[in-house]
PDB file of N, CA, C and O in Angstrom:
ATOM      1  N   LYS A   1       1.036 -24.173   0.619  1.00  0.00           N
ATOM      2  CA  LYS A   1       1.424 -25.307  -0.180  1.00  0.00           C
ATOM      3  C   LYS A   1       0.303 -26.315  -0.340  1.00  0.00           C
ATOM      4  O   LYS A   1       0.132 -26.898  -1.411  1.00  0.00           O
ATOM      5  N   ARG A   2      -0.469 -26.524   0.734  1.00  0.00           N
ATOM      6  CA  ARG A   2      -1.529 -27.542   0.649  1.00  0.00           C
ATOM      7  C   ARG A   2      -2.595 -27.131  -0.342  1.00  0.00           C
ATOM      8  O   ARG A   2      -3.272 -27.993  -0.903  1.00  0.00           O
ATOM      9  N   LEU A   3      -2.765 -25.845  -0.575  1.00  0.00           N
ATOM     10  CA  LEU A   3      -3.792 -25.401  -1.515  1.00  0.00           C
ATOM     11  C   LEU A   3      -3.439 -25.725  -2.958  1.00  0.00           C
ATOM     12  O   LEU A   3      -4.280 -25.603  -3.848  1.00  0.00           O
ATOM     13  N   LEU A   4      -2.211 -26.132  -3.191  1.00  0.00           N
ATOM     14  CA  LEU A   4      -1.795 -26.553  -4.523  1.00  0.00           C
ATOM     15  C   LEU A   4      -2.182 -27.999  -4.806  1.00  0.00           C
ATOM     16  O   LEU A   4      -2.186 -28.425  -5.961  1.00  0.00           O
ATOM     17  N   ASP A   5      -2.502 -28.748  -3.772  1.00  0.00           N
ATOM     18  CA  ASP A   5      -2.880 -30.146  -3.910  1.00  0.00           C
ATOM     19  C   ASP A   5      -4.266 -30.228  -4.582  1.00  0.00           C
ATOM     20  O   ASP A   5      -5.228 -29.677  -4.046  1.00  0.00           O
ATOM     21  N   PRO A   6      -4.390 -30.895  -5.729  1.00  0.00           N
ATOM     22  CA  PRO A   6      -5.665 -30.971  -6.416  1.00  0.00           C
ATOM     23  C   PRO A   6      -6.803 -31.573  -5.552  1.00  0.00           C
ATOM     24  O   PRO A   6      -7.960 -31.173  -5.683  1.00  0.00           O
ATOM     25  N   ALA A   7      -6.465 -32.526  -4.678  1.00  0.00           N
ATOM     26  CA  ALA A   7      -7.507 -33.122  -3.812  1.00  0.00           C
ATOM     27  C   ALA A   7      -8.054 -32.062  -2.847  1.00  0.00           C
ATOM     28  O   ALA A   7      -9.261 -32.019  -2.608  1.00  0.00           O
ATOM     29  N   VAL A   8      -7.205 -31.226  -2.303  1.00  0.00           N
ATOM     30  CA  VAL A   8      -7.627 -30.164  -1.379  1.00  0.00           C
ATOM     31  C   VAL A   8      -8.456 -29.139  -2.130  1.00  0.00           C
ATOM     32  O   VAL A   8      -9.511 -28.725  -1.650  1.00  0.00           O
ATOM     33  N   ARG A   9      -7.996 -28.725  -3.297  1.00  0.00           N
ATOM     34  CA  ARG A   9      -8.722 -27.729  -4.086  1.00  0.00           C
ATOM     35  C   ARG A   9     -10.101 -28.251  -4.472  1.00  0.00           C
ATOM     36  O   ARG A   9     -11.082 -27.506  -4.464  1.00  0.00           O
ATOM     37  N   ASP A  10     -10.168 -29.541  -4.812  1.00  0.00           N
ATOM     38  CA  ASP A  10     -11.442 -30.158  -5.173  1.00  0.00           C
ATOM     39  C   ASP A  10     -12.378 -30.194  -3.968  1.00  0.00           C
ATOM     40  O   ASP A  10     -13.554 -29.850  -4.083  1.00  0.00           O
ATOM     41  N   HIS A  11     -11.854 -30.616  -2.800  1.00  0.00           N
ATOM     42  CA  HIS A  11     -12.682 -30.728  -1.610  1.00  0.00           C
ATOM     43  C   HIS A  11     -13.252 -29.335  -1.200  1.00  0.00           C
ATOM     44  O   HIS A  11     -14.414 -29.234  -0.806  1.00  0.00           O
ATOM     45  N   LEU A  12     -12.443 -28.295  -1.295  1.00  0.00           N
ATOM     46  CA  LEU A  12     -12.891 -26.940  -0.940  1.00  0.00           C
ATOM     47  C   LEU A  12     -13.632 -26.240  -2.073  1.00  0.00           C
ATOM     48  O   LEU A  12     -14.147 -25.135  -1.902  1.00  0.00           O
ATOM     49  N   GLU A  13     -13.682 -26.894  -3.231  1.00  0.00           N
ATOM     50  CA  GLU A  13     -14.340 -26.343  -4.415  1.00  0.00           C
ATOM     51  C   GLU A  13     -13.775 -24.987  -4.781  1.00  0.00           C
ATOM     52  O   GLU A  13     -14.518 -24.069  -5.129  1.00  0.00           O
ATOM     53  N   LEU A  14     -12.455 -24.859  -4.701  1.00  0.00           N
ATOM     54  CA  LEU A  14     -11.795 -23.575  -4.972  1.00  0.00           C
ATOM     55  C   LEU A  14     -11.800 -23.225  -6.455  1.00  0.00           C
ATOM     56  O   LEU A  14     -11.720 -22.046  -6.799  1.00  0.00           O
ATOM     57  N   ASP A  15     -11.892 -24.200  -7.331  1.00  0.00           N
ATOM     58  CA  ASP A  15     -11.885 -23.955  -8.757  1.00  0.00           C
ATOM     59  C   ASP A  15     -13.236 -24.084  -9.406  1.00  0.00           C
ATOM     60  O   ASP A  15     -13.344 -24.001 -10.629  1.00  0.00           O
ATOM     61  N   SER A  16     -14.281 -24.288  -8.607  1.00  0.00           N
ATOM     62  CA  SER A  16     -15.617 -24.455  -9.138  1.00  0.00           C
ATOM     63  C   SER A  16     -16.405 -23.157  -9.005  1.00  0.00           C
ATOM     64  O   SER A  16     -16.300 -22.451  -8.002  1.00  0.00           O
ATOM     65  N   PRO A  17     -17.188 -22.858 -10.022  1.00  0.00           N
ATOM     66  CA  PRO A  17     -18.055 -21.668  -9.870  1.00  0.00           C
ATOM     67  C   PRO A  17     -19.062 -21.987  -8.748  1.00  0.00           C
ATOM     68  O   PRO A  17     -19.709 -23.034  -8.751  1.00  0.00           O
ATOM     69  N   SER A  18     -19.166 -21.086  -7.826  1.00  0.00           N
ATOM     70  CA  SER A  18     -20.080 -21.307  -6.710  1.00  0.00           C
ATOM     71  C   SER A  18     -20.870 -20.037  -6.426  1.00  0.00           C
ATOM     72  O   SER A  18     -20.624 -18.980  -7.007  1.00  0.00           O
ATOM     73  N   LYS A  19     -21.800 -20.174  -5.539  1.00  0.00           N
ATOM     74  CA  LYS A  19     -22.574 -19.000  -5.127  1.00  0.00           C
ATOM     75  C   LYS A  19     -21.654 -18.076  -4.360  1.00  0.00           C
ATOM     76  O   LYS A  19     -20.910 -18.540  -3.495  1.00  0.00           O
ATOM     77  N   PRO A  20     -21.678 -16.785  -4.644  1.00  0.00           N
ATOM     78  CA  PRO A  20     -20.782 -15.847  -3.931  1.00  0.00           C
ATOM     79  C   PRO A  20     -20.937 -15.873  -2.435  1.00  0.00           C
ATOM     80  O   PRO A  20     -19.973 -15.614  -1.715  1.00  0.00           O
ATOM     81  N   GLU A  21     -22.112 -16.174  -1.946  1.00  0.00           N
ATOM     82  CA  GLU A  21     -22.311 -16.162  -0.497  1.00  0.00           C
ATOM     83  C   GLU A  21     -21.784 -17.435   0.178  1.00  0.00           C
ATOM     84  O   GLU A  21     -21.807 -17.541   1.404  1.00  0.00           O
ATOM     85  N   LEU A  22     -21.317 -18.389  -0.610  1.00  0.00           N
ATOM     86  CA  LEU A  22     -20.812 -19.630  -0.040  1.00  0.00           C
ATOM     87  C   LEU A  22     -19.365 -19.884  -0.461  1.00  0.00           C
ATOM     88  O   LEU A  22     -19.020 -21.000  -0.850  1.00  0.00           O
ATOM     89  N   THR A  23     -18.537 -18.879  -0.386  1.00  0.00           N
ATOM     90  CA  THR A  23     -17.176 -19.042  -0.822  1.00  0.00           C
ATOM     91  C   THR A  23     -16.229 -19.264   0.346  1.00  0.00           C
ATOM     92  O   THR A  23     -16.480 -18.837   1.473  1.00  0.00           O
ATOM     93  N   ILE A  24     -15.144 -19.939   0.041  1.00  0.00           N
ATOM     94  CA  ILE A  24     -14.057 -20.139   1.010  1.00  0.00           C
ATOM     95  C   ILE A  24     -12.933 -19.237   0.562  1.00  0.00           C
ATOM     96  O   ILE A  24     -12.531 -19.255  -0.601  1.00  0.00           O
ATOM     97  N   GLN A  25     -12.432 -18.452   1.485  1.00  0.00           N
ATOM     98  CA  GLN A  25     -11.306 -17.568   1.174  1.00  0.00           C
ATOM     99  C   GLN A  25     -10.118 -17.989   2.009  1.00  0.00           C
ATOM    100  O   GLN A  25     -10.229 -18.183   3.219  1.00  0.00           O
ATOM    101  N   CYS A  26      -8.981 -18.127   1.354  1.00  0.00           N
ATOM    102  CA  CYS A  26      -7.737 -18.557   2.027  1.00  0.00           C
ATOM    103  C   CYS A  26      -6.743 -17.414   1.980  1.00  0.00           C
ATOM    104  O   CYS A  26      -6.518 -16.813   0.929  1.00  0.00           O
ATOM    105  N   PHE A  27      -6.149 -17.116   3.131  1.00  0.00           N
ATOM    106  CA  PHE A  27      -5.196 -16.013   3.243  1.00  0.00           C
ATOM    107  C   PHE A  27      -3.960 -16.485   4.007  1.00  0.00           C
ATOM    108  O   PHE A  27      -4.027 -17.441   4.780  1.00  0.00           O
ATOM    109  N   PRO A  28      -2.848 -15.816   3.787  1.00  0.00           N
ATOM    110  CA  PRO A  28      -1.671 -16.119   4.615  1.00  0.00           C
ATOM    111  C   PRO A  28      -1.988 -15.821   6.080  1.00  0.00           C
ATOM    112  O   PRO A  28      -2.748 -14.897   6.373  1.00  0.00           O
ATOM    113  N   TYR A  29      -1.431 -16.570   6.972  1.00  0.00           N
ATOM    114  CA  TYR A  29      -1.712 -16.429   8.406  1.00  0.00           C
ATOM    115  C   TYR A  29      -1.555 -14.983   8.884  1.00  0.00           C
ATOM    116  O   TYR A  29      -2.366 -14.494   9.671  1.00  0.00           O
ATOM    117  N   GLU A  30      -0.500 -14.299   8.402  1.00  0.00           N
ATOM    118  CA  GLU A  30      -0.201 -12.958   8.881  1.00  0.00           C
ATOM    119  C   GLU A  30      -1.283 -11.946   8.514  1.00  0.00           C
ATOM    120  O   GLU A  30      -1.385 -10.896   9.148  1.00  0.00           O
ATOM    121  N   SER A  31      -2.086 -12.247   7.506  1.00  0.00           N
ATOM    122  CA  SER A  31      -3.059 -11.242   7.056  1.00  0.00           C
ATOM    123  C   SER A  31      -4.499 -11.618   7.400  1.00  0.00           C
ATOM    124  O   SER A  31      -5.417 -10.889   7.025  1.00  0.00           O
ATOM    125  N   VAL A  32      -4.721 -12.703   8.084  1.00  0.00           N
ATOM    126  CA  VAL A  32      -6.101 -13.150   8.380  1.00  0.00           C
ATOM    127  C   VAL A  32      -6.874 -12.097   9.162  1.00  0.00           C
ATOM    128  O   VAL A  32      -8.011 -11.794   8.802  1.00  0.00           O
ATOM    129  N   TYR A  33      -6.307 -11.534  10.207  1.00  0.00           N
ATOM    130  CA  TYR A  33      -7.013 -10.567  11.046  1.00  0.00           C
ATOM    131  C   TYR A  33      -7.430  -9.345  10.226  1.00  0.00           C
ATOM    132  O   TYR A  33      -8.577  -8.906  10.317  1.00  0.00           O
ATOM    133  N   THR A  34      -6.527  -8.799   9.439  1.00  0.00           N
ATOM    134  CA  THR A  34      -6.815  -7.624   8.623  1.00  0.00           C
ATOM    135  C   THR A  34      -7.862  -7.941   7.551  1.00  0.00           C
ATOM    136  O   THR A  34      -8.767  -7.143   7.310  1.00  0.00           O
ATOM    137  N   GLU A  35      -7.738  -9.089   6.918  1.00  0.00           N
ATOM    138  CA  GLU A  35      -8.695  -9.478   5.893  1.00  0.00           C
ATOM    139  C   GLU A  35     -10.084  -9.694   6.489  1.00  0.00           C
ATOM    140  O   GLU A  35     -11.086  -9.304   5.890  1.00  0.00           O
ATOM    141  N   LEU A  36     -10.144 -10.313   7.663  1.00  0.00           N
ATOM    142  CA  LEU A  36     -11.416 -10.519   8.316  1.00  0.00           C
ATOM    143  C   LEU A  36     -12.073  -9.207   8.710  1.00  0.00           C
ATOM    144  O   LEU A  36     -13.293  -9.072   8.612  1.00  0.00           O
ATOM    145  N   GLN A  37     -11.286  -8.244   9.149  1.00  0.00           N
ATOM    146  CA  GLN A  37     -11.826  -6.912   9.444  1.00  0.00           C
ATOM    147  C   GLN A  37     -12.434  -6.305   8.190  1.00  0.00           C
ATOM    148  O   GLN A  37     -13.529  -5.745   8.246  1.00  0.00           O
ATOM    149  N   ALA A  38     -11.747  -6.406   7.064  1.00  0.00           N
ATOM    150  CA  ALA A  38     -12.245  -5.825   5.808  1.00  0.00           C
ATOM    151  C   ALA A  38     -13.534  -6.518   5.354  1.00  0.00           C
ATOM    152  O   ALA A  38     -14.477  -5.853   4.925  1.00  0.00           O
ATOM    153  N   VAL A  39     -13.573  -7.835   5.447  1.00  0.00           N
ATOM    154  CA  VAL A  39     -14.765  -8.561   5.054  1.00  0.00           C
ATOM    155  C   VAL A  39     -15.931  -8.173   5.945  1.00  0.00           C
ATOM    156  O   VAL A  39     -17.030  -7.923   5.449  1.00  0.00           O
ATOM    157  N   CYS A  40     -15.716  -8.119   7.231  1.00  0.00           N
ATOM    158  CA  CYS A  40     -16.801  -7.773   8.168  1.00  0.00           C
ATOM    159  C   CYS A  40     -17.281  -6.340   7.986  1.00  0.00           C
ATOM    160  O   CYS A  40     -18.463  -6.055   8.177  1.00  0.00           O
ATOM    161  N   ALA A  41     -16.382  -5.441   7.622  1.00  0.00           N
ATOM    162  CA  ALA A  41     -16.775  -4.039   7.401  1.00  0.00           C
ATOM    163  C   ALA A  41     -17.698  -3.934   6.188  1.00  0.00           C
ATOM    164  O   ALA A  41     -18.499  -3.004   6.101  1.00  0.00           O
ATOM    165  N   ALA A  42     -17.593  -4.865   5.264  1.00  0.00           N
ATOM    166  CA  ALA A  42     -18.412  -4.822   4.049  1.00  0.00           C
ATOM    167  C   ALA A  42     -19.715  -5.606   4.181  1.00  0.00           C
ATOM    168  O   ALA A  42     -20.505  -5.644   3.237  1.00  0.00           O
ATOM    169  N   LEU A  43     -19.955  -6.232   5.338  1.00  0.00           N
ATOM    170  CA  LEU A  43     -21.168  -7.011   5.512  1.00  0.00           C
ATOM    171  C   LEU A  43     -22.389  -6.109   5.617  1.00  0.00           C
ATOM    172  O   LEU A  43     -22.355  -5.043   6.231  1.00  0.00           O
ATOM    173  N   ALA A  44     -23.472  -6.574   4.994  1.00  0.00           N
ATOM    174  CA  ALA A  44     -24.766  -5.901   5.158  1.00  0.00           C
ATOM    175  C   ALA A  44     -25.332  -6.350   6.523  1.00  0.00           C
ATOM    176  O   ALA A  44     -24.900  -7.372   7.056  1.00  0.00           O
ATOM    177  N   PRO A  45     -26.266  -5.618   7.078  1.00  0.00           N
ATOM    178  CA  PRO A  45     -26.809  -5.965   8.394  1.00  0.00           C
ATOM    179  C   PRO A  45     -27.319  -7.418   8.535  1.00  0.00           C
ATOM    180  O   PRO A  45     -27.197  -8.010   9.607  1.00  0.00           O
ATOM    181  N   LYS A  46     -27.875  -7.978   7.482  1.00  0.00           N
ATOM    182  CA  LYS A  46     -28.404  -9.342   7.598  1.00  0.00           C
ATOM    183  C   LYS A  46     -27.438 -10.407   7.090  1.00  0.00           C
ATOM    184  O   LYS A  46     -27.766 -11.594   7.113  1.00  0.00           O
ATOM    185  N   ASP A  47     -26.264 -10.007   6.637  1.00  0.00           N
ATOM    186  CA  ASP A  47     -25.251 -10.988   6.188  1.00  0.00           C
ATOM    187  C   ASP A  47     -24.724 -11.768   7.363  1.00  0.00           C
ATOM    188  O   ASP A  47     -24.750 -11.292   8.498  1.00  0.00           O
ATOM    189  N   LYS A  48     -24.247 -12.962   7.097  1.00  0.00           N
ATOM    190  CA  LYS A  48     -23.701 -13.815   8.162  1.00  0.00           C
ATOM    191  C   LYS A  48     -22.260 -14.141   7.876  1.00  0.00           C
ATOM    192  O   LYS A  48     -21.848 -14.270   6.724  1.00  0.00           O
ATOM    193  N   MET A  49     -21.499 -14.271   8.941  1.00  0.00           N
ATOM    194  CA  MET A  49     -20.128 -14.681   8.872  1.00  0.00           C
ATOM    195  C   MET A  49     -19.999 -15.907   9.745  1.00  0.00           C
ATOM    196  O   MET A  49     -20.338 -15.861  10.928  1.00  0.00           O
ATOM    197  N   TRP A  50     -19.518 -16.993   9.192  1.00  0.00           N
ATOM    198  CA  TRP A  50     -19.325 -18.228   9.931  1.00  0.00           C
ATOM    199  C   TRP A  50     -17.846 -18.399  10.228  1.00  0.00           C
ATOM    200  O   TRP A  50     -17.001 -18.206   9.354  1.00  0.00           O
ATOM    201  N   ILE A  51     -17.542 -18.761  11.459  1.00  0.00           N
ATOM    202  CA  ILE A  51     -16.156 -18.989  11.852  1.00  0.00           C
ATOM    203  C   ILE A  51     -16.131 -20.163  12.823  1.00  0.00           C
ATOM    204  O   ILE A  51     -17.071 -20.366  13.592  1.00  0.00           O
ATOM    205  N   CYS A  52     -15.094 -20.898  12.782  1.00  0.00           N
ATOM    206  CA  CYS A  52     -14.919 -22.088  13.654  1.00  0.00           C
ATOM    207  C   CYS A  52     -14.979 -21.691  15.124  1.00  0.00           C
ATOM    208  O   CYS A  52     -14.447 -20.653  15.516  1.00  0.00           O
ATOM    209  N   ASP A  53     -15.626 -22.520  15.930  1.00  0.00           N
ATOM    210  CA  ASP A  53     -15.703 -22.241  17.358  1.00  0.00           C
ATOM    211  C   ASP A  53     -14.330 -22.391  18.052  1.00  0.00           C
ATOM    212  O   ASP A  53     -14.189 -22.058  19.229  1.00  0.00           O
ATOM    213  N   LYS A  54     -13.360 -22.877  17.337  1.00  0.00           N
ATOM    214  CA  LYS A  54     -12.005 -22.998  17.873  1.00  0.00           C
ATOM    215  C   LYS A  54     -11.089 -21.841  17.445  1.00  0.00           C
ATOM    216  O   LYS A  54      -9.893 -21.839  17.736  1.00  0.00           O
ATOM    217  N   ALA A  55     -11.678 -20.859  16.748  1.00  0.00           N
ATOM    218  CA  ALA A  55     -10.908 -19.688  16.318  1.00  0.00           C
ATOM    219  C   ALA A  55     -10.476 -18.870  17.548  1.00  0.00           C
ATOM    220  O   ALA A  55     -11.076 -18.977  18.617  1.00  0.00           O
ATOM    221  N   SER A  56      -9.461 -18.078  17.382  1.00  0.00           N
ATOM    222  CA  SER A  56      -8.952 -17.281  18.496  1.00  0.00           C
ATOM    223  C   SER A  56      -9.993 -16.241  18.924  1.00  0.00           C
ATOM    224  O   SER A  56     -10.864 -15.854  18.145  1.00  0.00           O
ATOM    225  N   CYS A  57      -9.884 -15.809  20.151  1.00  0.00           N
ATOM    226  CA  CYS A  57     -10.779 -14.790  20.700  1.00  0.00           C
ATOM    227  C   CYS A  57     -10.669 -13.507  19.883  1.00  0.00           C
ATOM    228  O   CYS A  57     -11.679 -12.848  19.634  1.00  0.00           O
ATOM    229  N   ALA A  58      -9.473 -13.146  19.466  1.00  0.00           N
ATOM    230  CA  ALA A  58      -9.262 -11.924  18.684  1.00  0.00           C
ATOM    231  C   ALA A  58     -10.055 -11.969  17.393  1.00  0.00           C
ATOM    232  O   ALA A  58     -10.674 -10.976  17.012  1.00  0.00           O
ATOM    233  N   LEU A  59     -10.047 -13.118  16.707  1.00  0.00           N
ATOM    234  CA  LEU A  59     -10.788 -13.247  15.456  1.00  0.00           C
ATOM    235  C   LEU A  59     -12.305 -13.196  15.692  1.00  0.00           C
ATOM    236  O   LEU A  59     -13.029 -12.530  14.952  1.00  0.00           O
ATOM    237  N   THR A  60     -12.766 -13.882  16.696  1.00  0.00           N
ATOM    238  CA  THR A  60     -14.215 -13.911  16.946  1.00  0.00           C
ATOM    239  C   THR A  60     -14.725 -12.518  17.343  1.00  0.00           C
ATOM    240  O   THR A  60     -15.878 -12.193  17.060  1.00  0.00           O
ATOM    241  N   GLN A  61     -13.911 -11.707  17.979  1.00  0.00           N
ATOM    242  CA  GLN A  61     -14.338 -10.363  18.393  1.00  0.00           C
ATOM    243  C   GLN A  61     -14.422  -9.389  17.225  1.00  0.00           C
ATOM    244  O   GLN A  61     -15.060  -8.343  17.341  1.00  0.00           O
ATOM    245  N   VAL A  62     -13.785  -9.716  16.097  1.00  0.00           N
ATOM    246  CA  VAL A  62     -13.843  -8.846  14.931  1.00  0.00           C
ATOM    247  C   VAL A  62     -15.230  -8.928  14.274  1.00  0.00           C
ATOM    248  O   VAL A  62     -15.680  -7.968  13.648  1.00  0.00           O
ATOM    249  N   ILE A  63     -15.896 -10.066  14.417  1.00  0.00           N
ATOM    250  CA  ILE A  63     -17.165 -10.300  13.741  1.00  0.00           C
ATOM    251  C   ILE A  63     -18.286  -9.628  14.503  1.00  0.00           C
ATOM    252  O   ILE A  63     -18.450  -9.878  15.698  1.00  0.00           O
ATOM    253  N   PRO A  64     -19.077  -8.765  13.832  1.00  0.00           N
ATOM    254  CA  PRO A  64     -20.185  -8.089  14.502  1.00  0.00           C
ATOM    255  C   PRO A  64     -21.238  -9.108  14.965  1.00  0.00           C
ATOM    256  O   PRO A  64     -21.439 -10.154  14.348  1.00  0.00           O
ATOM    257  N   LYS A  65     -21.876  -8.767  16.038  1.00  0.00           N
ATOM    258  CA  LYS A  65     -22.916  -9.667  16.571  1.00  0.00           C
ATOM    259  C   LYS A  65     -24.195  -9.528  15.792  1.00  0.00           C
ATOM    260  O   LYS A  65     -25.178 -10.204  16.095  1.00  0.00           O
TER     261      LYS A  65
END
């Protein structure tokens, strides 16, 4: 629901053309783990994934070192 708020969309630049490597992706809570696995599987060796240091241990372990 909050993503429908124009102020939130503007702050996250969800409707602005941006560089593909600097995008924000929003998913329903139930699918975050699966989506993160898919994104990480598609990463090139030098690609980076940034995640909040307050993220769950399960999510941080999905990201390759």
